[in-house]
C-alpha positions in Angstrom: -8.1 23.1 30.3 -6.0 25.9 31.7 -3.7 26.0 28.7 -6.6 26.9 26.3 -7.5 30.4 25.5 -10.2 29.7 23.0 -12.9 28.1 25.1 -16.2 29.4 23.6 -17.8 26.3 22.1 -19.7 28.3 19.5 -16.6 30.0 18.2 -14.7 26.7 18.2 -17.5 25.0 16.3 -17.5 27.8 13.8 -13.8 27.5 13.2 -14.1 23.7 12.8 -16.9 24.2 10.3 -14.8 26.6 8.3 -11.8 24.4 8.5 -13.6 21.3 7.2 -15.3 23.3 4.4 -11.9 24.6 3.4 -10.4 21.1 3.4 -13.2 19.8 1.2 -13.0 22.7 -1.2 -9.2 22.5 -1.5 -9.4 19.1 -3.3 -6.1 18.2 -1.6 -7.4 14.9 -0.2 -9.9 12.3 -1.4 -10.7 11.4 2.3 -11.0 13.7 5.3 -11.4 12.5 8.9 -12.5 15.0 11.6 -12.3 13.9 15.2 -12.9 15.7 18.5 -12.7 14.4 22.1 -15.2 16.4 24.1 -18.2 14.2 23.1 -19.8 17.2 21.6 -21.2 15.0 18.9 -21.2 15.4 15.1 -24.8 16.3 14.5 -24.2 20.0 14.0 -21.5 19.1 11.4 -23.5 16.4 9.6 -24.8 18.8 7.0 -21.2 18.9 5.7 -21.6 15.3 4.3 -23.6 16.7 1.4 -21.0 19.4 0.8 -18.3 16.6 0.8 -20.3 14.5 -1.7 -20.6 17.5 -4.0 -16.8 18.0 -3.7 -16.1 14.3 -4.4 -14.5 13.8 -1.0 -15.3 11.1 1.5 -15.9 12.7 5.0 -15.9 10.9 8.3 -16.9 12.7 11.5 -15.9 11.2 14.8 -16.7 12.3 18.4 -15.9 10.6 21.7 -15.4 11.4 25.4 -11.7 11.7 26.1 -10.2 11.3 29.6 -10.7 14.8 30.9 -9.0 14.2 34.2 -5.8 12.9 32.5 -5.9 15.8 30.0 -6.0 18.3 32.9 -3.0 16.6 34.5 -0.9 16.2 31.4 -2.1 19.1 29.2 -3.6 19.7 25.8 -1.0 17.5 24.0 -2.5 14.6 25.8 -5.9 15.2 24.3 -4.4 15.6 20.8 -2.7 12.2 21.3 -6.0 10.6 22.5 -7.6 11.9 19.3 -5.0 10.3 17.1 -5.2 7.0 18.9 -9.0 7.0 18.6 -8.8 7.8 14.8 -6.5 4.9 14.1 -8.7 2.6 16.2 -12.1 3.6 15.0 -11.9 5.4 11.6 -13.3 3.4 8.7 -11.7 5.7 6.2 -8.2 5.2 7.6 -8.4 1.4 7.3 -6.4 0.2 4.3 -4.6 3.5 3.9 -0.8 3.7 4.2 -0.2 7.4 4.7 -1.8 10.3 6.4 -1.5 14.1 6.9 -2.6 15.5 10.2 -3.8 19.1 10.5 -5.1 21.1 13.5 -8.9 21.3 12.8 -9.3 25.1 13.3 -6.5 26.1 11.0 -6.2 26.5 7.3 -3.2 26.1 5.0 -3.8 28.3 2.0 -1.4 26.3 -0.2 -2.4 22.9 1.0 -3.1 21.2 -2.4 0.2 22.5 -3.7 2.0 20.9 -0.8 0.1 17.6 -0.8 0.5 17.1 -4.6 4.3 17.3 -4.1 4.6 15.0 -1.1 6.3 11.6 -1.3 4.3 9.1 0.7 7.4 7.2 1.8 8.7 10.3 3.6 8.1 11.9 7.0 7.3 15.6 6.9 7.7 18.1 9.7 8.7 21.8 9.9 10.0 23.7 12.9 7.4 26.3 14.1 9.6 29.1 12.7 13.2 30.1 12.2 13.6 31.2 15.8 12.4 28.0 17.4 14.8 25.3 16.2 14.6 22.6 19.0 11.1 21.2 18.3 9.0 20.1 15.4 5.6 21.7 14.7 2.6 19.4 15.2 0.0 21.7 13.6 0.6 19.9 10.3 2.7 16.9 9.6 2.7 13.8 7.5 4.1 10.3 7.7 3.4 6.6 6.9 0.7 5.2 9.1 2.7 2.1 10.2 5.5 4.4 11.4 3.1 6.5 13.5 1.6 3.4 15.0 5.0 1.9 15.8 6.6 5.0 17.4 4.1 7.7 18.1 0.6 6.2 18.9 0.9 6.1 22.7 3.6 8.7 23.2 1.1 11.3 24.3 1.2 9.7 27.7 4.6 11.2 28.2 3.2 14.8 27.9 3.4 17.0 31.0 2.7 20.5 30.0 3.2 21.9 33.5 6.7 20.5 33.5 7.5 21.8 30.0 7.2 18.5 28.3 5.0 19.3 25.4 3.8 17.0 22.6 6.1 18.7 20.2 9.1 17.8 22.4 8.0 14.2 22.7 7.6 13.8 18.9 10.9 15.5 18.3 12.7 13.2 20.7 11.1 10.1 19.1 12.2 11.3 15.6 15.8 11.7 16.8 16.0 8.7 19.0 15.0 6.4 16.2 16.9 8.2 13.5 13.8 8.9 11.4 14.8 11.1 8.5 12.7 14.2 8.5 11.9 16.3 5.4 10.5 19.8 5.2 7.2 20.1 3.3 7.8 20.6 -0.4 6.3 24.1 -0.1 6.3 26.2 3.1 2.8 26.0 4.7 0.8 29.2 4.5 -1.0 28.8 7.8 -3.9 31.1 8.8 -6.2 31.0 11.8 -5.9 31.3 15.6 -4.1 29.2 18.2 -6.6 27.6 20.5 -4.0 27.5 23.3 -2.3 30.9 23.1 -4.9 32.9 21.1 -2.1 33.9 18.7 -3.4 34.8 15.2 -1.5 33.0 12.4 -0.8 34.9 9.2 1.9 35.2 6.6 3.5 37.4 4.0 3.6 35.8 0.5 6.9 37.3 -0.6 8.6 36.0 2.5 7.0 32.6 1.9 8.5 32.5 -1.6 11.9 32.6 0.1 10.8 30.0 2.6 9.7 27.7 -0.3 13.4 27.7 -1.4 14.6 27.1 2.1 12.1 24.2 2.5 13.6 22.5 -0.6 17.0 22.7 1.2 15.5 21.2 4.4 16.4 24.4 6.3 13.5 24.2 8.8 14.8 21.3 10.8 15.6 20.8 14.5 19.3 21.7 15.1 19.8 19.9 18.4 20.6 16.2 18.4 18.8 13.8 20.7 22.0 13.3 22.6 22.4 17.1 23.1 18.9 17.3 24.4 19.5 14.4 26.9 22.7 16.1 28.1 20.8 19.4 28.6 18.1 17.7 30.6 20.8 16.1 32.9 22.5 19.4 33.6 
């Protein structure tokens, strides 16, 4: 995948292991589903089942072969969408649930439990990536009712064309605006740490700045400013 910087499978596996261990230790969720689309298998992660049991968390590990040819044509957002579709079609833990929170597997959110404990499971939560990028929503972490995702987002990844500048974040943002889905910022600003698999950018944060961002999150400051109509007009120009 030309858009990916982090391609070393051992390093990616290490980051996945650390990410899952963190999720289990955080006690933010009673169920955790990990899914990957390179058909790498889950054997090397199976030892985490015992760790999950000790943490009182149900863990499900899924691995399948995604459509590599289509992912190369469309871009990495296509693969992410494939994973989400596979989860909702094959996960035993998702069955019967009404709400989910999606996180990028290699990243950690240091205040995850504080965020999840304050979430309203009737609401849709997204933040913009940062205060300088105000035209798209961040897909590293978001939450929404499952039925809403299935209705509006499940197959939308087929619209992704990274080489044309149509990223998954843009597709999701347009759906949210087109269908007038009310978006809330997370109850606390996410303290994300880790490394971007696509750009290789390290994610970090400064706590005192995040304290200010917590207040702004309560005010729903971190929202997309452009309307869907404005975006359509811009595309037509």
